[in-house]
C-alpha positions in Angstrom: 210.2 126.3 99.9 211.1 129.4 97.9 208.6 132.2 97.3 208.3 131.2 93.7 207.0 127.7 94.5 203.4 128.4 95.5 203.0 131.2 92.9 203.9 128.6 90.2 200.8 126.7 91.2 198.5 129.7 91.0 197.5 129.7 87.3 196.5 126.0 87.3 194.6 126.4 90.6 192.9 129.4 89.2 191.9 127.5 86.1 190.5 124.6 88.1 188.6 127.0 90.3 187.1 128.8 87.4 186.2 125.5 85.7 184.4 124.3 88.8 182.5 127.5 89.1 181.5 127.5 85.5 180.4 123.8 85.6 178.2 124.7 88.6 176.9 127.8 86.9 175.8 125.8 83.8 174.3 122.9 85.8 172.3 125.2 88.1 171.0 127.1 85.0 169.7 123.9 83.5 168.3 122.8 86.9 166.5 126.1 87.5 165.1 126.3 83.9 164.0 122.7 83.8 164.4 122.5 80.0 166.7 124.8 78.1 169.0 124.9 75.0 172.7 125.6 75.1 171.9 129.1 73.7 169.5 129.6 76.5 172.1 128.7 79.0 174.6 131.0 77.5 172.2 133.9 77.6 171.4 133.1 81.3 174.9 132.8 82.6 176.7 135.3 80.4 179.3 132.9 78.9 180.0 132.4 75.2 178.1 129.6 73.4 181.4 127.9 72.7 182.3 127.9 76.4 178.9 126.7 77.4 179.0 123.9 74.8 182.3 122.6 76.2 180.9 122.7 79.8 177.7 121.0 78.7 179.7 118.2 77.1 181.6 117.6 80.3 178.3 117.6 82.3 176.8 115.1 79.8 179.8 112.9 80.1 179.7 113.0 83.9 176.0 111.9 84.0 174.6 115.2 85.3 172.7 116.3 82.2 170.8 114.6 79.4 169.7 116.0 76.0 166.9 115.0 73.8 164.5 116.3 71.2 164.6 119.6 69.2 163.3 123.0 70.1 163.7 126.4 68.6 165.8 128.8 70.8 163.6 131.8 69.9 166.6 133.3 68.2 167.9 133.3 64.6 169.8 130.2 63.6 169.3 126.4 63.8 167.2 124.9 66.6 169.1 123.5 69.6 168.7 120.3 71.5 166.9 120.4 74.9 169.0 120.0 78.0 167.7 118.6 81.3 169.2 117.4 84.5 169.6 113.7 84.5 167.0 111.4 86.1 169.7 108.9 86.9 173.1 109.4 88.5 173.8 111.5 91.6 171.1 111.6 94.3 170.6 112.7 97.9 169.2 110.7 100.9 167.3 112.6 103.6 166.4 110.8 106.9 163.9 112.5 109.2 164.0 111.0 112.7 161.2 112.1 114.9 159.7 111.0 118.2 157.3 108.4 116.7 158.5 107.8 113.1 161.3 107.7 110.6 160.9 108.9 107.1 163.5 108.5 104.3 163.5 110.3 101.0 165.8 109.9 98.0 165.7 112.8 95.5 167.4 113.1 92.2 169.1 116.2 90.8 165.8 117.8 89.8 164.6 117.5 93.4 162.1 114.9 92.5 161.1 112.5 95.4 162.0 109.1 93.8 161.9 106.9 96.9 160.0 107.4 100.1 159.8 105.1 103.1 158.1 105.8 106.5 158.1 103.5 109.5 156.1 104.4 112.7 157.8 103.5 116.0 157.8 105.1 119.4 161.3 106.3 120.1 160.7 107.8 123.5 163.0 106.2 126.0 164.8 104.1 123.4 168.6 104.2 123.4 169.9 106.6 120.7 172.0 103.8 119.2 168.8 101.7 118.6 166.9 104.6 117.1 169.8 105.6 114.8 170.4 102.0 113.9 166.8 101.5 112.9 166.9 104.7 110.8 170.1 103.5 109.1 168.3 100.2 108.2 165.4 102.1 106.6 167.8 104.4 104.8 169.8 101.4 103.5 166.6 99.9 102.0 165.8 103.2 100.4 169.4 103.4 98.9 168.9 99.9 97.4 165.6 101.0 95.9 167.3 104.1 94.5 170.1 101.9 92.9 167.4 99.9 91.1 166.4 103.2 89.4 170.0 103.8 88.4 170.4 106.5 91.0 173.7 107.0 92.8 173.3 108.4 96.3 176.3 110.7 97.1 175.4 111.7 100.7 173.0 111.4 103.6 171.5 114.1 105.7 169.7 113.6 109.0 166.8 115.8 110.0 166.6 115.7 113.8 164.2 117.2 116.3 166.3 119.4 118.6 169.4 121.5 118.9 171.8 120.2 116.3 175.4 121.3 116.0 178.1 119.8 113.9 176.4 116.4 113.7 175.7 116.2 117.4 172.2 116.5 119.0 173.0 118.9 121.9 169.4 118.5 123.3 166.3 116.8 122.0 163.9 116.9 125.0 161.1 114.7 123.5 163.6 112.0 122.6 165.5 112.3 125.9 168.8 112.9 124.0 171.6 115.1 125.3 175.0 115.2 123.6 174.3 112.4 121.2 176.8 112.2 118.3 174.0 111.3 115.8 176.0 111.8 112.6 178.8 109.5 113.9 176.5 106.8 115.2 174.2 106.7 112.2 177.2 106.8 109.9 178.7 103.7 111.4 175.4 101.8 111.2 174.7 102.9 107.7 178.2 102.1 106.4 177.9 98.6 107.8 174.7 98.1 105.7 175.7 100.2 102.6 179.5 100.4 102.3 179.3 103.0 99.5 181.2 103.2 96.2 184.6 101.5 96.4 184.0 100.7 100.0 184.1 104.3 101.0 181.2 105.3 103.3 178.9 108.1 102.1 179.3 111.4 103.9 176.7 112.1 106.5 175.5 115.5 107.7 172.8 116.6 110.1 170.3 119.4 110.3 167.4 120.5 112.5 164.2 119.0 111.2 162.2 122.3 111.1 165.0 123.9 109.2 165.0 121.1 106.6 161.2 121.3 106.3 161.3 125.0 105.8 163.9 124.7 103.0 161.7 122.1 101.3 158.8 124.5 101.5 160.9 127.3 100.0 162.3 125.1 97.2 159.2 123.0 96.3 156.2 124.4 98.0 153.5 126.9 96.9 155.1 130.1 98.3 155.6 131.7 94.9 157.7 134.8 95.4 157.6 134.7 99.2 161.2 134.8 100.5 160.6 135.8 104.1 158.6 133.5 106.3 158.2 131.7 109.6 157.8 128.0 109.4 156.1 126.2 112.3 155.9 122.4 112.5 153.7 120.5 114.9 154.7 117.0 116.0 155.1 115.6 119.5 157.0 118.8 120.0 156.7 122.2 118.2 159.6 123.2 116.0 160.2 126.4 114.0 162.5 127.9 111.4 163.0 131.5 110.1 163.7 132.1 106.4 164.8 135.6 105.5 165.6 136.6 101.9 165.6 132.9 101.0 168.2 131.9 103.6 167.8 130.2 107.0 168.4 132.5 109.9 170.6 130.3 112.2 171.5 132.7 115.0 174.8 132.9 116.9 174.9 129.2 117.9 172.8 127.8 115.0 169.7 127.2 117.1 167.4 130.0 115.9 163.7 129.1 115.5 163.1 127.1 118.7 159.7 128.6 119.2 158.2 125.4 120.8 160.0 126.4 124.0 158.6 129.9 124.2 156.9 130.2 127.6 153.2 130.7 127.4 152.7 130.5 131.2 155.6 130.3 133.7 153.3 128.5 136.1 152.1 126.0 133.4 152.8 122.3 133.1 156.4 121.0 133.2 158.1 120.6 129.9 160.7 118.0 129.0 163.2 120.8 128.3 163.2 121.6 132.1 161.1 124.8 131.9 157.4 125.2 132.6 154.5 126.3 130.4 156.2 126.0 127.0 154.2 126.3 123.8 154.3 122.6 123.0 152.6 121.9 126.3 149.6 123.7 124.9 149.8 123.2 121.1 152.0 120.1 120.7 150.5 116.8 119.4 150.0 115.2 122.8 148.4 118.2 124.3 146.0 118.6 121.3 145.0 114.9 121.5 144.4 115.0 125.3 142.4 118.2 125.1 140.2 116.6 122.5 139.6 113.6 124.7 141.9 111.2 122.9 145.0 109.3 124.0 147.9 111.7 124.1 150.3 109.0 123.0 148.2 107.8 120.0 150.5 109.3 117.5 149.5 109.4 113.8 146.4 107.4 114.3 145.3 109.8 117.0 145.9 112.8 114.8 143.8 111.2 112.0 141.0 110.6 114.5 141.2 114.2 115.7 140.9 115.4 112.2 138.0 113.1 111.5 136.1 114.3 114.5 136.8 117.9 113.6 135.4 117.3 110.1 132.3 115.7 111.7 131.8 118.9 113.9 132.7 117.3 117.2 132.6 120.2 119.6 135.4 119.0 121.9 137.8 118.3 119.0 137.1 121.6 117.3 137.4 123.5 120.5 140.8 121.8 121.3 142.2 122.7 117.9 140.8 126.3 118.0 142.3 126.9 121.5 145.7 125.6 120.3 145.4 128.0 117.3 144.8 130.9 119.7 147.8 130.0 121.7 149.9 129.7 118.6 148.7 133.1 117.4 149.7 134.8 120.7 153.2 133.3 120.6 153.6 133.9 116.8 152.6 137.6 117.2 155.8 138.3 119.0 157.9 136.8 116.2 155.8 138.6 113.6 156.3 141.9 115.3 160.0 141.2 115.5 160.7 139.9 112.0 157.8 141.2 109.8 157.6 138.0 107.6 155.6 137.9 104.5 153.9 134.6 105.6 153.6 132.2 108.5 153.6 128.6 107.2 152.1 125.7 109.3 153.6 122.3 108.7 153.6 118.9 110.4 150.3 118.0 111.9 149.3 121.6 111.7 149.0 121.4 107.9 145.9 119.2 108.0 144.5 121.0 111.1 144.8 124.5 109.6 141.1 124.8 108.7 140.4 124.8 112.5 143.6 126.3 113.8 143.6 129.4 111.5 140.6 131.3 112.9 142.0 131.5 116.4 145.5 132.1 115.3 144.5 134.9 112.8 142.3 136.5 115.5 145.2 136.7 118.0 147.7 137.9 115.3 145.3 140.6 114.1 144.9 141.8 117.7 148.6 141.8 118.6 150.6 142.6 115.5 151.5 146.3 115.4 149.8 148.9 113.2 147.1 146.6 112.0 149.6 144.9 109.6 148.0 141.5 110.1 144.6 140.9 108.6 143.2 137.4 108.0 142.1 138.4 104.5 145.7 138.9 103.5 146.4 135.2 103.7 149.7 135.5 105.5 148.9 132.4 107.6 148.9 129.3 105.4 149.2 125.6 105.5 152.4 124.1 104.1 152.3 122.1 100.9 152.7 118.4 100.7 156.2 119.0 99.4 157.4 120.8 102.5 158.7 117.9 104.7 162.0 117.5 106.5 163.2 114.3 104.7 162.9 115.8 101.3 164.5 119.1 102.5 167.4 117.2 103.9 167.9 115.1 100.8 167.7 118.2 98.7 170.5 119.8 100.7 172.7 117.0 99.6 171.7 117.6 96.0 172.4 121.3 96.3 175.9 120.4 97.3 176.2 118.5 94.0 174.9 121.5 92.0 177.4 123.7 93.7 180.4 121.6 92.7 179.5 118.8 90.2 183.2 118.0 89.6 183.5 116.8 93.2 180.7 114.3 92.7 181.6 113.2 89.1 181.5 109.4 88.8 184.3 109.5 86.2 187.5 111.1 87.2 188.2 112.1 83.5 185.2 114.6 83.5 
């Protein structure tokens, strides 16, 4: 091929690239504003009204936007029609697989949770193929419910408890998984149940469940302007995520945030990860239930009973939660000293136990964070919102990919 060949493709490739970027720019502007006119979009993104109008027409034709009603733009001239992201069309599916449950969420382009299914089942000791097959069946039911609402799922993301790399669970101690190609196994099972448009299987990705939950809290929770925070989730294990300047801190190998395996006492009880005295052996769900005099394997019903007893003032239940909070505070103090986050957010079972966890955790943090920077009155330790869960975060990551390149996900090739 001569040197002139590739160069001759440059202008068209550049135009296509600019078009994709501008479509994304306009779609994200409408998404972020919620409701906005064409003039409002033009002012936000810095394009001419004519260019924005052309891009809007393409997005309307592709099913990404809708328009209705009249509103004044706040500027001279005629009122403009209101643009919103479509409540039908492209959607994301998030599948959280944890030790004792599966939750599936389907969200639309606005990030609204449109379908939610949860099934409780003990996955400890179960073959990974069975667990992933069961999750695929729940996801397939959710996809069918979404289709009944005229939603078109364009991808699935798994939220998994453990070290996840390129779709493979390198290690998930509480599931007993090592080197499980979760994305591949789930993808086959899901494609057999939901072949996808034109018989093409939906793309499947995978993420650590604490990371997905932290992103849901960032995007939909009550953090306001907070962009730097630690997210801690309590389940059978203890997971964590670090968000700095609105982005996940992943680390050199993508495994940052594994705070549940911070050693509290090297002579402590054996952990499933192979070490001894890890945090989850003191503050994980099973440890909390046992310390409160309940069945450590009771799962969600046990946590509900623990909360009920704490509300009733049961001394053993309250003491178990407060002690777990103190241990959390001691471990968290090191992370707070290292990263200086604006907030520490407690999710999973910790969210509803925060009223009893917080005092011990705040006390330890105040004693151990340098220069008196931690004071309970500042409210840096807080419970997650109901919106901050891993399934919704995973589904929303699929939707964010649509916002980043709507042309890739257009239903009609002529868009």
